[in-house]
C-alpha positions in Angstrom: 44.1 74.6 -42.9 45.1 75.2 -46.5 43.6 73.0 -49.2 45.7 70.9 -51.6 45.0 73.5 -54.4 46.4 76.3 -52.2 49.5 74.3 -51.5 50.1 73.6 -55.2 49.7 77.4 -55.8 52.2 78.2 -53.1 54.7 75.7 -54.5 54.3 77.3 -58.0 54.9 80.7 -56.5 58.0 79.5 -54.6 59.3 77.9 -57.8 58.8 81.2 -59.7 60.7 83.1 -57.0 63.5 80.5 -57.1 63.7 80.9 -60.9 64.2 84.6 -60.6 66.8 84.2 -57.9 68.7 81.6 -60.0 68.6 83.9 -63.0 69.8 86.9 -61.0 72.7 84.9 -59.6 73.6 83.6 -63.0 73.7 87.2 -64.4 75.8 88.3 -61.4 78.3 85.4 -62.1 78.2 85.8 -65.9 77.1 82.2 -66.2 75.8 82.0 -69.8 74.6 78.4 -69.6 72.7 79.0 -66.4 71.0 82.2 -67.8 69.9 80.3 -71.0 68.5 77.5 -68.8 66.0 80.0 -67.2 64.4 80.8 -70.6 62.1 79.0 -73.0 63.2 78.5 -76.5 60.9 81.2 -77.9 61.4 83.7 -75.0 61.5 87.4 -75.3 63.5 89.6 -72.9 63.1 93.4 -72.7 65.6 95.0 -70.3 65.1 98.5 -71.7 68.2 99.1 -73.8 68.3 95.3 -74.7 65.4 93.5 -76.4 65.8 90.0 -77.7 65.6 86.3 -76.8 66.8 84.9 -73.5 69.7 83.3 -75.4 70.6 86.6 -76.9 70.4 88.3 -73.5 72.8 85.7 -72.1 75.2 86.2 -75.0 75.1 90.0 -74.5 75.6 89.7 -70.7 78.6 87.3 -71.1 80.2 88.9 -74.2 83.8 90.1 -73.8 83.6 93.8 -73.0 79.9 93.4 -72.2 78.1 93.9 -68.9 79.4 90.5 -67.8 82.9 91.7 -68.2 82.9 93.5 -64.8 84.6 93.2 -61.5 81.5 92.6 -59.5 77.7 92.7 -59.8 74.9 91.7 -57.4 71.2 91.8 -57.5 69.0 92.1 -54.5 65.4 90.9 -55.2 62.5 92.4 -53.2 58.9 91.4 -53.0 57.2 89.5 -55.7 53.6 89.1 -56.7 52.7 86.2 -59.0 49.4 85.3 -60.7 49.4 81.6 -61.7 47.0 80.2 -64.2 47.7 76.6 -65.0 51.0 76.4 -66.9 51.3 80.1 -67.4 52.0 82.9 -64.9 52.7 86.6 -64.6 54.9 88.2 -62.0 56.3 91.5 -60.8 59.4 91.6 -58.7 61.3 94.6 -57.4 65.1 94.8 -57.5 68.2 96.7 -56.7 71.4 96.0 -58.5 74.9 97.3 -57.8 77.9 96.8 -60.1 81.5 97.9 -60.6 81.9 98.5 -64.3 85.1 99.9 -65.8 86.1 101.2 -62.4 82.8 103.0 -61.9 80.2 102.1 -59.4 76.7 101.8 -60.9 73.4 101.2 -59.3 69.9 100.7 -60.6 66.5 99.8 -59.2 63.1 99.0 -60.5 60.8 96.1 -61.1 60.9 93.1 -63.4 57.6 92.3 -65.0 57.7 88.7 -66.3 55.6 86.1 -68.1 56.3 82.5 -67.3 55.5 79.2 -68.8 55.8 75.7 -67.4 57.7 73.5 -69.8 58.4 69.8 -68.9 57.3 70.5 -65.3 59.7 73.4 -64.9 58.9 77.1 -64.8 60.8 79.3 -67.3 60.7 82.8 -68.6 
């Protein structure tokens, strides 16, 4: 039987996976407020071509003519591995994303490497 400490760790990992799912869905929908809600105030996001705060990432995704101005986009998240240490965590999650941008089909895959912090009892990037 799992100890209470193990159960808390499992819940943390489940909450981290949920955060990434919520963020991916918000990006797919172009929901700027929901994207911003996933990040801490002092966050940093490195998506390769884009580097900036979580808020700046949301603004870029949702800008007219930006990646959010597309017909469709969807993320498929694969396995995740999380290392939780108190109110901080590190995680690696594999992904596949498909989009229809300017009439062209685009696909990408890779892994997200994230650092998380618990703020006011909620995990954020």
